[in-house]
N, C-alpha and C positions, 0 to 999 in steps of 0.2 A: 677866803677864797682869794684866788691867784689871778694876776692876770697876765695876758698872755696873748700873742699876732700874731697871724698870718706874715708870712715871707711874703713883699711884694711879687707875684709868678712871675709877672711879662716882665718886668722889669732886668738889667743887667744884675747879676746875680751879686757881683763884687762890690759892687754898689749899697743891693738891698744887703748886701753884709754889713755893709759899714754902718747903715741903718740903725739896720738890728742893735750893734754895738752902742751904739747912743740910747735908744730903747731903752737895752739893760742898765744901764749907767741911770736911764732916770725911774728906773723899778721895775721892769718887765721882769717877770720870772719863766717865759718861757714862749720859744717863737716854735710856728710849725711851715714845714717845709711842704707843700703841693709838687705832683708829680706828672700826673694825668701824660698827655702825648708830648713833652716837651722835655728840659732839660731831667737828667735821674736825681734822685733827691738824694744818695746818699752822698756823693761829689761833695752837692754844695753842702748837707749837713756836717761835713767831715771840714770844709773853710769856714761854716759859720764857727764848728768847736775852737781854732786854732783863734780865729777873731774876739770872741766873747770868753767868760773867766767864769762867770757862775748863774747865768739862765740854760734851764733845761732846754732841749734840744727834741726838737717831735719830727718824726714822717706822717704828713698827712696827706695823701696815704701811699704803702707799698700794697700794692694788690696782691691778690694771692693765688696770680695764674700765671704771672710775668717770670718768679724766682719761688724755685725749691725752698722748701721750707729751711732747709740746712743752709741756702743762702742768705733767706731772710735771718735766722739766726746769726750768721757771722756776722751781717750788715749790722744787727744787734751790737753782739761784742766789740766789734771794732768800732762803734761810733759809740760805744759807751767810754772804750778806754783810753781816745783821742779825746772825746769829751772830759774823762775824769768822773765818770760816773753819772751823765748827765743827761743819757739817750732816753727818750719815750718813743716807740716804734705805733705808730696808728699803722692798724690791717682793713681790708677792707676786698673789696667782689671788683671793688670798678662796677663796670656797664659795660653788656655787649658791644657795645659800638668800639670801647677801645681796647677790648680786650681780644674779639677776634679781629674787627679792622685792623688794628695796630700792632698788636703783640701775636697773632693765627694765633688764637686757640680755641679749643670752644667753653661756653661760656656756662658750663655744666656745673652742677653740684656746690653751689658757691658757698653753702651754710655748711656743709660738711668740710670743705675744703678751708674756708676759717677754722672751722673746729679744732682740725686736723693742725694745722699750721702752727696754733696758737698752746697747741700740746706739745708737740716737738719742738719746737722753737723752746719752749721751760726745761722742756728733758736734754737738748742741748746742751744748753748754757750752766746746767747743771754737770755738765761733764759725764752723762751715761751714752754707754754704749749702746745705741740705737739699734736696734734688730724690731725693725716696724713694716705691718702692712697692711694698707690702705687705700686711699685714693693714690698713696704715694708710698712704693716701695724702698724701706732702705733697709738690705742693697737690693737692688735688681734680682728676683729671682731665675732661675732659667729658663722657668716654662714664658718667659717672656724676653730671653736676651740675655740677660745675665749669664757673664761667665768667670768675672775675677774678684766679683765684688765680694767686700766681707765685711759687719759687722764694724761702725769703727763712730768714736769720741772725737771734737773739736780739740784740734791740735793747741789752740792758744788755752790759753789758764783766763776766763771772763773776770772781768775788775767785781763785777757783781754776779752772782747765780742768778739771780730774777733782774730783770729790764720790765718796764713797765710795758705792757703789751694792750694799747687802747681799741677798738673797733666803729669804723664808719659803719652804723644801720639804719637804716628806718623803719625797715616791714619789721609787721610784728612778730616775725619769727625769730629772725636775724636780733632782733633788740631782745627778747626773750634770753636769747642763747649769750649775748654781750652783758646782759645781768648776772647770767651766771656764771661764767667763766671769765669774762675778762675786766685788766685792773682798770677799764675807763673806756669812756663810752663817747664819740664823736658826733653828731646827731645834727645836720644840715636842713638847715631854712628854718632855725628853732626859733619860736613862739612861745615865749614863756605861759601864758594867761591860759594856750590851746594845748600844752605840753602833756599835760598826764587824760585831757580826753584822748587822744590820740595814743600815747604808750604807756599808760598808767598800770595798764595790767598787764601786757608781756612785762615789763619792768618788774612788777610786784611778782609774777608767776615765777619768773628769771631768781630772783632775788633769796623765792621760798627755796632752789636748790643747790646757792652759792655756798662753798666754801667756805667757815670762819678768818679760816687764816689768810683769805686776800683782804679781807677790808673792804670798807663802803663803797661802791661805784664810782669811781669820780666822773665829773661829768664835763662835758668843754663844749661850751656854747657862751653864741655875742653876736655882735655885727659891730655895725658903722658907729664911730665915736664921734660927737661936735657936742661941744659945748659955748653956750651964746646965746642972746635975746632973740638971735636971726638963724639961729642952727639949727631949725626945724626945717626948713629947706634944705638941709643935707641929705633927711630922710629917701631923696629923689632916685642919690647917686643908686639906692639899692635895686633899683628899677630892672637895670639892665642883666644884672645878675640874677635877681630872682626871674625873669621873663626869658633869659638860658636855658636856669635848670626847669622852671615848670614846663618852657615850647619846649626847650631846641637837646636836652638829655636823653633824647631815648626815642622810638617811635609810637603812633599814636595806640597805647595799651601795653607800651613795655617801657613808661617813664616813671619809676621811682618817687618824682618829684611833684612830677602832676598829682601823680595818688596820695603824695600827702597832702597837699596843698586844697585837695577835693577833701580830705581826712579834718582839713582844718576848718571848713564849711565854704570855700571857693568856689563850688563845683562848677558853674554855670562861667566864673572867671576863667578858671584852671581851662576848660576846656575852648573858649574864646582866643586866652593865650597859646596854646599850641597850634590851634588852625592858623592864625596869624603869622607866630614866629617859623611854622613849616612851609609857610606856603614865601614866604621870604619879606615877611613886612617885621621887621626886627622893630621899629619904632612903635607901632600900632599895637605889637605887643605889649611893650614894655609899658603906653599910656593905659592900658590894659590891666593892669599890676594895682587890684587894689590900694588906696591908700592904706587902710589900715592894716594890709599885711606891711608894706615899708615903715610904719610908727613903730609897731608891735615885734620887728625883727632886728632894731635899730636902738640906739643908744644916742638919739639928738635931741637940743633942745637946750631951754635955761637950767642951769646947776641944779638949782631942787627938781626939776623935771628931769635929770638924765641919775641922780641919784635914786629916785624911785623905780627908775626902770631898773640899775644896779641891782637893788632889793626887791626889784620882780624876779629875776634871773637867778638871785640866790635861794629867793622863794619857792622856786621848778625848782632845784636843786641841783645847779648848779656848782661848781668846786672851781672852776677855771673860766674868769670870764674871757673871752676871747675876742679880741675888738681894732676895728681898722679906723684908726684915726685918722681926722680928716683935716685940712686947713692946714698953713704955712708950720707950726707949731708943735707935730706931733709929742714930742718929747713933752712938751708942757701936758698933755691934756692924760698921756700915762703917770705924769708923776701927779695929777691930780687924783685922778679915779683911782690909781694907789694908796691914795693916803685913807681912801674913804673905805679901804678894804680891812 
């Protein structure tokens, strides 16, 4: 099992990169860079490539609406080049509020777009001449306004002909597709003890169609990390994030994370969290998050307990433990957990 951490999203990216470099020295294997509607991630990932030497640099995630498949492939090739072959490209559909509200794109065909982006990115990195017509047309045909386009292949020569492509997915159909064609999976709000009941069937169905040359599906999941006799209190730091996702990421009936909380068995709580959050009562929404939810998606407590949590994530199929160190010595926490893996 490898060890990774998300880059501090709201922080000064240069300071966050310095912190990531320190965690690399402590044994961190990978860092993940979010985007949402803040700083773009490729710029920061390129800076991270210059500030680090060994660890992998992942996008979590590039959405498949705001960039064409060709541009995503170029980003994969560019990041892989400046990092010396350390790129991981996380892909996903994001959500309607960001795609429509920020990027001004219709939120349509999320699975088809993701599947097509993976196919085209792989073909482009292999330096194939692309003549493809689907959701994306390459080149644009005359009946859609094209006049001068012709089939092309990427001008540069990628460092690797295959950059790992991970997918952020939650719903059964999307998870099934992820298990079938992606190199890795980026689930959100992952509870290892409940993961099989929610995703076991779609993961198995997708794996049954998986090409052998892809190898086993890599799974990235984890949570807050704190070790000590009083570290269990750090679990409460997960409440704002859980409340934000379950309560505020989407409208009623259009919130993937709320659906996940219901699938975990927190139906009443999920409804209450959403009602409170959408009515502006964020603190009350955070208080409504079940204690068990906070505990099971984190790694906070005495050392023996945290070791048990690590093994729970491993048993659930996690191949890269993604942690958010809590406290004044994040490097020490990373070094300690790395020694267990």
